[in-house]
GURO-719155 format. One record per residue (C-alpha): residue in one letter; x, y, z. Coordinates in steps of 0.05 Angstrom, whole numbers, padded with zeros to 5 digits. Example, Ala and Ser with C-alpha at 12.3 -4.5 7.8 and 13.67 -1.06 7.14 Angstrom:
# residues 2
{atom A, {00246, -00090, 00156}}
{atom S, {00273, -00021, 00143}}
***
This chain:
# residues 379
{atom M, {00950, 00480, -00581}}
{atom P, {00976, 00417, -00589}}
{atom R, {01035, 00416, -00531}}
{atom Y, {00985, 00446, -00476}}
{atom S, {00935, 00404, -00426}}
{atom K, {00862, 00403, -00434}}
{atom V, {00852, 00450, -00375}}
{atom T, {00899, 00506, -00402}}
{atom K, {00865, 00493, -00475}}
{atom L, {00800, 00503, -00442}}
{atom L, {00824, 00567, -00407}}
{atom F, {00849, 00597, -00469}}
{atom E, {00787, 00588, -00504}}
{atom L, {00747, 00619, -00448}}
{atom V, {00789, 00682, -00444}}
{atom S, {00779, 00685, -00524}}
{atom I, {00704, 00693, -00509}}
{atom P, {00685, 00766, -00484}}
{atom S, {00633, 00767, -00428}}
{atom I, {00635, 00832, -00404}}
{atom N, {00582, 00855, -00349}}
{atom P, {00529, 00893, -00393}}
{atom S, {00511, 00927, -00326}}
{atom L, {00583, 00959, -00330}}
{atom S, {00597, 00979, -00400}}
{atom S, {00538, 01004, -00444}}
{atom E, {00589, 01018, -00499}}
{atom Q, {00615, 00950, -00514}}
{atom S, {00552, 00910, -00538}}
{atom S, {00586, 00860, -00582}}
{atom M, {00628, 00840, -00527}}
{atom T, {00580, 00831, -00465}}
{atom G, {00537, 00784, -00437}}
{atom E, {00552, 00710, -00412}}
{atom E, {00512, 00678, -00462}}
{atom A, {00571, 00660, -00508}}
{atom V, {00608, 00628, -00455}}
{atom A, {00544, 00593, -00427}}
{atom T, {00541, 00555, -00494}}
{atom F, {00612, 00544, -00506}}
{atom L, {00610, 00509, -00433}}
{atom A, {00549, 00473, -00464}}
{atom D, {00578, 00441, -00526}}
{atom Y, {00644, 00429, -00480}}
{atom V, {00607, 00375, -00437}}
{atom K, {00568, 00339, -00490}}
{atom G, {00577, 00267, -00494}}
{atom L, {00594, 00264, -00419}}
{atom G, {00526, 00240, -00397}}
{atom V, {00513, 00303, -00352}}
{atom S, {00448, 00337, -00347}}
{atom M, {00441, 00411, -00362}}
{atom Q, {00390, 00468, -00351}}
{atom R, {00387, 00544, -00353}}
{atom Q, {00364, 00590, -00291}}
{atom A, {00332, 00647, -00314}}
{atom V, {00371, 00715, -00278}}
{atom L, {00362, 00778, -00320}}
{atom P, {00337, 00790, -00388}}
{atom G, {00383, 00738, -00435}}
{atom R, {00423, 00729, -00376}}
{atom S, {00418, 00654, -00348}}
{atom N, {00460, 00613, -00303}}
{atom I, {00476, 00549, -00334}}
{atom L, {00472, 00485, -00291}}
{atom F, {00510, 00419, -00311}}
{atom R, {00490, 00360, -00259}}
{atom I, {00531, 00289, -00243}}
{atom K, {00486, 00241, -00202}}
{atom P, {00512, 00191, -00161}}
{atom K, {00505, 00114, -00168}}
{atom G, {00458, 00114, -00109}}
{atom K, {00412, 00151, -00077}}
{atom T, {00423, 00226, -00071}}
{atom K, {00441, 00247, -00002}}
{atom H, {00490, 00305, -00006}}
{atom R, {00501, 00355, -00055}}
{atom I, {00563, 00396, -00073}}
{atom M, {00562, 00456, -00117}}
{atom L, {00618, 00483, -00164}}
{atom T, {00602, 00561, -00171}}
{atom P, {00651, 00603, -00212}}
{atom H, {00627, 00664, -00246}}
{atom L, {00626, 00670, -00317}}
{atom D, {00622, 00750, -00331}}
{atom V, {00687, 00796, -00327}}
{atom V, {00697, 00875, -00318}}
{atom P, {00704, 00916, -00384}}
{atom A, {00775, 00919, -00429}}
{atom E, {00786, 00931, -00498}}
{atom E, {00777, 00880, -00548}}
{atom N, {00853, 00859, -00555}}
{atom A, {00846, 00836, -00474}}
{atom F, {00809, 00784, -00504}}
{atom K, {00863, 00758, -00544}}
{atom P, {00900, 00708, -00500}}
{atom K, {00969, 00701, -00498}}
{atom I, {01020, 00645, -00458}}
{atom K, {01087, 00671, -00433}}
{atom K, {01134, 00643, -00380}}
{atom G, {01081, 00593, -00354}}
{atom R, {01023, 00649, -00347}}
{atom L, {00958, 00661, -00386}}
{atom H, {00949, 00733, -00405}}
{atom G, {00885, 00764, -00419}}
{atom R, {00820, 00792, -00387}}
{atom G, {00781, 00743, -00343}}
{atom A, {00843, 00700, -00345}}
{atom C, {00852, 00706, -00265}}
{atom D, {00782, 00734, -00243}}
{atom T, {00752, 00682, -00257}}
{atom K, {00761, 00643, -00322}}
{atom G, {00826, 00613, -00289}}
{atom S, {00769, 00576, -00238}}
{atom V, {00712, 00567, -00289}}
{atom A, {00768, 00523, -00326}}
{atom A, {00801, 00484, -00263}}
{atom F, {00730, 00470, -00241}}
{atom L, {00693, 00447, -00301}}
{atom Q, {00759, 00413, -00323}}
{atom A, {00750, 00370, -00256}}
{atom F, {00680, 00359, -00265}}
{atom C, {00687, 00329, -00340}}
{atom N, {00744, 00284, -00316}}
{atom L, {00702, 00257, -00262}}
{atom A, {00646, 00248, -00307}}
{atom E, {00688, 00218, -00359}}
{atom N, {00732, 00170, -00323}}
{atom G, {00695, 00163, -00254}}
{atom P, {00693, 00139, -00207}}
{atom L, {00626, 00173, -00187}}
{atom P, {00608, 00186, -00117}}
{atom K, {00557, 00136, -00088}}
{atom Q, {00513, 00183, -00047}}
{atom T, {00533, 00253, -00069}}
{atom E, {00505, 00298, -00131}}
{atom I, {00556, 00342, -00163}}
{atom L, {00533, 00413, -00201}}
{atom F, {00581, 00459, -00237}}
{atom V, {00539, 00523, -00235}}
{atom G, {00565, 00581, -00282}}
{atom L, {00538, 00642, -00246}}
{atom V, {00525, 00709, -00285}}
{atom D, {00531, 00780, -00256}}
{atom E, {00582, 00776, -00204}}
{atom E, {00617, 00837, -00216}}
{atom F, {00555, 00874, -00208}}
{atom N, {00502, 00858, -00163}}
{atom Q, {00511, 00775, -00161}}
{atom A, {00441, 00771, -00189}}
{atom G, {00461, 00698, -00208}}
{atom S, {00489, 00677, -00140}}
{atom R, {00428, 00715, -00111}}
{atom K, {00380, 00680, -00154}}
{atom L, {00408, 00611, -00142}}
{atom A, {00407, 00619, -00064}}
{atom R, {00326, 00641, -00075}}
{atom S, {00312, 00585, -00121}}
{atom G, {00361, 00533, -00106}}
{atom P, {00386, 00480, -00113}}
{atom K, {00410, 00479, -00037}}
{atom A, {00475, 00441, -00028}}
{atom D, {00518, 00415, 00037}}
{atom L, {00576, 00463, 00013}}
{atom A, {00585, 00516, -00051}}
{atom I, {00654, 00526, -00076}}
{atom A, {00655, 00600, -00105}}
{atom G, {00716, 00603, -00154}}
{atom E, {00759, 00669, -00140}}
{atom P, {00833, 00683, -00143}}
{atom T, {00853, 00659, -00072}}
{atom G, {00929, 00630, -00096}}
{atom L, {00899, 00556, -00085}}
{atom K, {00888, 00574, -00004}}
{atom L, {00815, 00558, 00024}}
{atom V, {00776, 00623, 00046}}
{atom T, {00718, 00612, 00101}}
{atom S, {00711, 00684, 00112}}
{atom H, {00710, 00748, 00080}}
{atom K, {00683, 00822, 00093}}
{atom G, {00623, 00852, 00072}}
{atom S, {00605, 00918, 00034}}
{atom F, {00564, 00964, 00059}}
{atom W, {00557, 01025, 00012}}
{atom L, {00536, 01095, 00031}}
{atom Q, {00521, 01170, 00009}}
{atom I, {00527, 01220, 00055}}
{atom K, {00505, 01292, 00027}}
{atom T, {00505, 01367, 00052}}
{atom K, {00467, 01414, 00034}}
{atom G, {00487, 01492, 00022}}
{atom V, {00453, 01560, -00003}}
{atom A, {00479, 01579, -00075}}
{atom A, {00502, 01649, -00091}}
{atom H, {00548, 01693, -00132}}
{atom G, {00627, 01663, -00130}}
{atom A, {00638, 01740, -00116}}
{atom T, {00601, 01745, -00056}}
{atom P, {00600, 01676, -00023}}
{atom L, {00583, 01709, 00040}}
{atom N, {00516, 01712, 00016}}
{atom G, {00510, 01632, 00007}}
{atom K, {00526, 01571, 00044}}
{atom N, {00579, 01526, 00019}}
{atom A, {00562, 01454, 00010}}
{atom I, {00630, 01435, 00003}}
{atom Q, {00655, 01475, 00062}}
{atom A, {00603, 01440, 00100}}
{atom M, {00631, 01373, 00085}}
{atom S, {00698, 01390, 00096}}
{atom P, {00692, 01367, 00177}}
{atom I, {00654, 01301, 00161}}
{atom L, {00714, 01285, 00117}}
{atom K, {00760, 01302, 00170}}
{atom T, {00721, 01260, 00219}}
{atom L, {00712, 01202, 00179}}
{atom F, {00788, 01201, 00162}}
{atom Q, {00822, 01216, 00219}}
{atom D, {00770, 01199, 00282}}
{atom Y, {00731, 01134, 00251}}
{atom P, {00790, 01091, 00233}}
{atom K, {00808, 01090, 00308}}
{atom I, {00742, 01067, 00325}}
{atom L, {00740, 01007, 00269}}
{atom N, {00816, 00984, 00291}}
{atom K, {00788, 00966, 00358}}
{atom R, {00745, 00915, 00332}}
{atom T, {00778, 00852, 00302}}
{atom H, {00767, 00789, 00271}}
{atom P, {00814, 00723, 00270}}
{atom L, {00814, 00716, 00202}}
{atom L, {00795, 00783, 00174}}
{atom G, {00828, 00834, 00222}}
{atom S, {00794, 00905, 00228}}
{atom P, {00734, 00931, 00188}}
{atom T, {00750, 00994, 00138}}
{atom L, {00725, 01051, 00110}}
{atom N, {00740, 01078, 00039}}
{atom V, {00716, 01157, 00014}}
{atom G, {00715, 01134, -00060}}
{atom K, {00677, 01187, -00090}}
{atom I, {00660, 01259, -00082}}
{atom S, {00614, 01308, -00116}}
{atom G, {00587, 01382, -00109}}
{atom G, {00575, 01443, -00136}}
{atom T, {00562, 01467, -00210}}
{atom Q, {00617, 01516, -00229}}
{atom P, {00672, 01551, -00196}}
{atom N, {00632, 01622, -00193}}
{atom I, {00569, 01592, -00159}}
{atom V, {00571, 01574, -00085}}
{atom A, {00559, 01499, -00082}}
{atom E, {00491, 01486, -00061}}
{atom H, {00500, 01413, -00049}}
{atom C, {00556, 01360, -00043}}
{atom S, {00557, 01286, -00034}}
{atom I, {00606, 01235, -00015}}
{atom D, {00606, 01157, -00029}}
{atom L, {00631, 01111, 00022}}
{atom D, {00651, 01036, 00018}}
{atom R, {00648, 01007, 00091}}
{atom R, {00683, 00936, 00089}}
{atom T, {00644, 00899, 00151}}
{atom I, {00663, 00840, 00196}}
{atom P, {00615, 00792, 00225}}
{atom G, {00574, 00818, 00278}}
{atom E, {00564, 00887, 00238}}
{atom D, {00504, 00901, 00203}}
{atom E, {00468, 00963, 00168}}
{atom D, {00435, 00986, 00234}}
{atom S, {00494, 00987, 00271}}
{atom I, {00539, 01025, 00226}}
{atom K, {00493, 01081, 00221}}
{atom R, {00484, 01083, 00299}}
{atom E, {00562, 01086, 00308}}
{atom L, {00563, 01141, 00253}}
{atom Y, {00508, 01183, 00291}}
{atom D, {00545, 01171, 00349}}
{atom L, {00612, 01191, 00326}}
{atom F, {00583, 01253, 00285}}
{atom R, {00536, 01272, 00353}}
{atom K, {00604, 01274, 00391}}
{atom N, {00644, 01319, 00339}}
{atom N, {00589, 01365, 00346}}
{atom L, {00576, 01353, 00269}}
{atom P, {00499, 01348, 00240}}
{atom A, {00470, 01292, 00245}}
{atom P, {00483, 01253, 00177}}
{atom H, {00434, 01240, 00121}}
{atom F, {00447, 01181, 00098}}
{atom T, {00429, 01147, 00029}}
{atom L, {00440, 01070, 00007}}
{atom S, {00480, 01071, -00059}}
{atom R, {00475, 00991, -00067}}
{atom S, {00406, 00964, -00069}}
{atom V, {00428, 00890, -00046}}
{atom P, {00454, 00867, 00021}}
{atom C, {00532, 00843, 00021}}
{atom P, {00544, 00819, 00093}}
{atom P, {00602, 00789, 00106}}
{atom L, {00617, 00705, 00093}}
{atom E, {00632, 00669, 00158}}
{atom T, {00632, 00592, 00149}}
{atom D, {00646, 00543, 00195}}
{atom P, {00715, 00511, 00181}}
{atom N, {00707, 00450, 00215}}
{atom L, {00646, 00424, 00172}}
{atom L, {00657, 00360, 00141}}
{atom F, {00664, 00375, 00071}}
{atom V, {00696, 00435, 00087}}
{atom R, {00753, 00391, 00122}}
{atom S, {00750, 00349, 00063}}
{atom L, {00762, 00404, 00016}}
{atom L, {00817, 00435, 00059}}
{atom R, {00857, 00363, 00055}}
{atom A, {00846, 00363, -00022}}
{atom T, {00882, 00429, -00022}}
{atom K, {00940, 00400, 00017}}
{atom K, {00933, 00469, 00074}}
{atom R, {00928, 00460, 00142}}
{atom K, {00888, 00526, 00157}}
{atom T, {00828, 00563, 00125}}
{atom Y, {00842, 00638, 00110}}
{atom G, {00805, 00701, 00099}}
{atom V, {00796, 00758, 00049}}
{atom S, {00778, 00835, 00045}}
{atom Y, {00738, 00820, -00023}}
{atom F, {00662, 00807, -00032}}
{atom T, {00639, 00745, -00078}}
{atom D, {00583, 00704, -00096}}
{atom A, {00600, 00658, -00033}}
{atom S, {00560, 00704, 00016}}
{atom P, {00497, 00712, -00027}}
{atom I, {00500, 00638, -00034}}
{atom A, {00506, 00628, 00044}}
{atom M, {00443, 00676, 00053}}
{atom G, {00407, 00628, 00022}}
{atom G, {00429, 00566, 00071}}
{atom T, {00486, 00536, 00033}}
{atom P, {00549, 00538, 00068}}
{atom A, {00600, 00568, 00018}}
{atom V, {00671, 00576, 00014}}
{atom V, {00721, 00612, -00037}}
{atom F, {00781, 00572, -00069}}
{atom G, {00818, 00584, -00144}}
{atom P, {00879, 00600, -00173}}
{atom G, {00906, 00667, -00182}}
{atom N, {00929, 00726, -00138}}
{atom I, {00876, 00783, -00129}}
{atom T, {00919, 00843, -00143}}
{atom Q, {00913, 00810, -00218}}
{atom A, {00841, 00814, -00218}}
{atom H, {00811, 00877, -00258}}
{atom A, {00884, 00891, -00283}}
{atom K, {00902, 00922, -00349}}
{atom D, {00951, 00864, -00360}}
{atom E, {00905, 00806, -00317}}
{atom W, {00948, 00732, -00318}}
{atom V, {00943, 00670, -00289}}
{atom S, {00991, 00630, -00271}}
{atom L, {00982, 00558, -00312}}
{atom E, {01012, 00519, -00255}}
{atom E, {00966, 00546, -00208}}
{atom V, {00901, 00532, -00256}}
{atom T, {00930, 00460, -00265}}
{atom N, {00934, 00455, -00192}}
{atom A, {00866, 00478, -00173}}
{atom S, {00836, 00433, -00218}}
{atom Q, {00876, 00370, -00184}}
{atom A, {00853, 00394, -00122}}
{atom I, {00781, 00398, -00138}}
{atom L, {00784, 00331, -00174}}
{atom N, {00814, 00304, -00107}}
{atom F, {00753, 00330, -00065}}
{atom L, {00702, 00310, -00117}}
{atom H, {00741, 00231, -00111}}
{atom S, {00733, 00238, -00032}}
{atom L, {00660, 00250, -00031}}
{atom P, {00616, 00202, -00008}}
***
């Protein structure tokens, strides 16, 4: 690829390496896991004088950390934290193609575009300087973002901590300081089985779920729309899954629905449950039986846009304000550990997880330059 820039060549190589999150696919073992990408990155930074370490997260899966030390004593620390895993795709999706200024392939947008942009800026600084006088810089390739964010949660628990972490995601080069949280609940109804020819002898759990669905679809959004956040708007609810019964000629004995409740700052698990209990009581429905269908907390992100390093990064992106997004990212678990975190990167979220995933090469280049400008501004 002689006619392409370093960052484009790097992105091409990264997309060529399958790194499907193994928790999302058990049938594609030859293409799962982040280790091959981490090994490639380790080879890429050789000879640049940066230190490297692995941070064990899950069996056979580790975060990879590269470190640039400042000229003097370390007083500040910045972390670049894109994730290395991707969602499942067919083998052909890992054969990148460049057409009309776009690189197509699984992970190009989510989020190897950010990996390439961040790492190339990191390498350019390590190779060409000038190094910051007091600020240590870490590139951290995280595992498992697409499932339970085990990589960012491990980083938050075990450190290192930093003055700012930049999670790489497709934000269209906008600097994101707030995003919604994600709270998953399951609601169940129980019935009494009977022969489908004599339904009056039973109690249909699917029928019992019907008024609950009506309440959630018609009444609950009116409550949510009264609550707003300046960057995130209103919280939302999606009923993403329903299951019940066993076969048509048996009265359904059980039914369940799975909810994805997107939260804004000020909301938590307890407040959401109370709100739903009150709503059900108001509509003369039985008190709901809740089951958490996600084992890890996913609260919303809200980072102060006036923090010194956030303002410096905003200037480097040549934008005037910060933004909010509705999707969840590694920035939230990192912030839970005490490191202020923001989200930034090339690409559009509508391309993430798409069958024909792509990213603009111009955006990848501009993202890398913005990160490099930010690194050059560090004290």
